[in-house]
N, C-alpha and C positions, 0 to 999 in steps of 0.2 A: 569534481577534479578526484582523479584516482592517484593516492601517493603510493610510494614504495613502503612496505613493512617487512618483517622477518618471520617466517613461519617455522615452528618446529612440530613435526609430525610424530604421532606414538607410533608404536609397533604394528598398530592396526591400519596404517597409513592415513589416518585422519589426525587433524589440527589438533594438537596437545597443549600450544603455547604461543602469543604472539608477542613480537617485542617492535618498537621503533628504532633499535640499534643492536648491533650485536658485536660482542669482542671479536677481534681478528682471531683469536686462536679457538674459538668455538665452530667446528665445522657442521654441527647437527642443524644449523638455521639454512634455509633458502629464501632468497627474495620472493615476493609476491605481492598482487596489486591490491590495495586496500579494498577496492570494490569487488573483487572476485567472488563467486557464488560462495563459494567452499569458506572463505573468510567471514564472509556476512552471516553465513549459518553458523558459523562457530561464535561469532558475538552475540547472534541472537539466543543461541543455546546457553551462553554465560550468562547473559542478562535476564534468564528467564521468559524471554520474549518470542519463545518458539510457537507461532499461532497465538499471539498475546491478544489481552482484551482491546487493545486499541485498534489494530488491524481487523478483528472481528468486529467491531462496530461500525466501521466504515461505511458500508453497503446501507445500514439501516440509516445512518447519520445522512448521507445523500440524499435518501429518500425523503428525509425529515427538511432538509433545505430546499428540495424541490417543492415540498408542499407550503413551506414559508415563501418562496418567490411566488407560487400561485395565489396566496393569499394577499401578497403585496401587490401584485398586478390587478387582482381583482377589486381589491379598493382604491385602485390608482393611486397607491403611493408611489409604485414607480410603474414604468412603462416595461414592457417585454424588449422593445427595440434600445431601450436604454442600458440594457446588458451589454456586455462585448459580443462580436458576432461569434467567436468559439464557443461562449457560454450558452447562447440562443441556439446553435446547432446541436451541441450536445443535450441541451434539454428537449428539445424537438424529436431528437432520435430516441431519446429515454421514454418520452410520452407515447412515441408509435409503438416501441417494444412492449411497452406495459400494455398498451391496446390489443396489440396482436396475442400476447400470453395471457390475456382475460379473454379474448375471443376463443381460446383454444381450451381453456380450464374451467371446470365446473364450480371452482372453488375461488374466491378472491386471494389474491396476495398480502391482504390485510389481517392482523390480527382480528378476533372478536373484542367487541368493546365490553 
């Protein structure tokens, strides 16, 4: 849910500061949505999270989860049909895309051991 926050921009037009409230006598602030892309970019830059390691690790981690699910299914710890339907659909889509990609590539998408 988006909330209203106040933005102060610098001479270059980029956000220089954010605030939850603004004194009535300070005209340099304007209202903005907290989930506005410009605000989110500013927050990421402030926290040093622009392209941070957590975001960068998501895709490889998804692959790890897929492998864990495959192992659990192969060992009959869970059944594929035990997973919620949206999860089943997403896993099947990813498997299909990976197979298509491997069919077009000469190299595997896996790192050598």
